C-alpha positions as CSV (number, residue, x, y, z in Angstrom):
1,X,90.0,131.3,93.4
2,X,90.5,127.9,95.1
3,X,88.8,127.2,98.4
4,X,91.2,127.1,101.4
5,X,90.7,124.7,104.2
6,X,91.6,125.2,107.8
7,X,94.6,123.2,108.7
8,X,94.0,119.8,110.2
9,X,94.3,119.7,114.0
10,X,97.5,118.3,115.2
11,X,95.7,115.5,117.1
12,X,94.2,114.4,113.8
13,X,97.6,114.4,112.1
14,X,99.1,112.4,114.9
15,X,96.4,109.8,114.6
16,X,96.9,109.4,111.0
17,X,100.7,109.0,111.5
18,X,100.0,106.3,114.1
19,X,97.5,104.5,111.8
20,X,100.0,104.4,109.0
21,X,102.6,103.0,111.3
22,X,100.1,100.4,112.5
23,X,99.8,99.2,108.9
24,X,97.0,101.1,107.2
25,X,97.8,102.7,103.8
26,X,97.5,106.4,103.2
27,X,94.9,105.7,100.5
28,X,92.7,103.7,102.9
29,X,92.9,106.4,105.5
30,X,92.1,109.1,102.9
31,X,88.9,107.3,101.8
32,X,87.9,106.6,105.4
33,X,88.5,110.1,106.8
34,X,87.9,112.2,103.6
35,X,91.3,113.8,103.2
36,X,94.0,113.5,100.6
37,X,96.4,110.6,100.7
38,X,99.3,112.8,99.6
39,X,98.8,115.1,102.6
40,X,98.8,112.1,105.0
41,X,102.2,110.9,103.4
42,X,103.4,114.5,103.8
43,X,102.8,114.2,107.6
44,X,104.2,110.7,107.8
45,X,107.5,111.3,106.1
46,X,109.0,113.8,108.6
47,X,107.6,111.8,111.5
48,X,109.3,108.7,110.1
49,X,112.6,110.5,109.8
50,X,112.4,111.7,113.4
51,X,111.5,108.2,114.5
52,X,114.5,106.7,112.6
53,X,116.8,109.2,114.3
54,X,115.6,108.2,117.7
55,X,115.8,104.5,117.1
56,X,119.3,104.4,115.6
57,X,120.3,101.3,117.6
58,X,118.3,98.3,116.5
59,X,116.8,96.1,119.2
60,X,117.1,92.4,118.7
61,X,114.2,90.2,119.6
62,X,114.6,87.1,121.6
63,X,113.3,83.8,120.3
64,X,110.2,83.9,122.6
65,X,109.5,87.5,121.5
66,X,109.7,86.4,117.8
67,X,107.3,83.5,118.4
68,X,104.9,85.8,120.2
69,X,105.1,88.4,117.4
70,X,104.4,85.7,114.8
71,X,101.5,84.3,116.8
72,X,100.0,87.8,117.3
73,X,100.4,88.7,113.6
74,X,98.5,85.5,112.7
75,X,95.8,86.3,115.2
76,X,95.4,89.8,113.8
77,X,95.0,88.5,110.3
78,X,92.4,86.0,111.4
79,X,90.5,88.8,113.3
80,X,90.7,91.0,110.3
81,X,89.3,88.3,108.1
82,X,86.4,87.7,110.6
83,X,85.7,91.4,110.7
84,X,85.5,91.6,107.0
85,X,83.2,88.7,106.8
86,X,80.9,90.2,109.4
87,X,80.9,93.6,107.6
88,X,79.9,91.9,104.3
89,X,77.2,89.9,106.0
90,X,75.9,93.0,107.7
91,X,75.8,94.8,104.4
92,X,74.1,91.9,102.7
93,X,71.4,91.6,105.3
94,X,70.8,95.4,105.3
95,X,70.4,95.3,101.5
96,X,67.8,92.5,101.8
97,X,65.4,95.0,103.4
98,X,63.3,92.2,104.8
99,X,62.6,91.5,108.4
100,X,64.3,88.3,109.6
101,X,61.9,86.3,111.7
102,X,63.4,85.5,115.1
103,X,61.9,82.6,117.1
104,X,59.9,83.7,120.1
105,X,61.3,83.0,123.5
106,X,57.9,82.1,124.9
């Protein structure tokens, strides 16, 4: 007999939907939070349909808004690269297992 799980809390489902909308993939979220990617997509699909119905009229961006959007996207990519580098460096230093000598302040 298969084990049954309690349903995920609605707040958790809403957070997953928002993270997918923010650009994360269902597979990334499934690995990070320990749930199935199919279930995340099962939550996202109806939410996307509802969102599409609400935003039937497309909103055009002005030139300044387009420039700002491009600048912010570049900045996000740069920050993500920096975060990844720091995470790799942290993992590398942790794997070394040796104490790093810090110069004394005296």
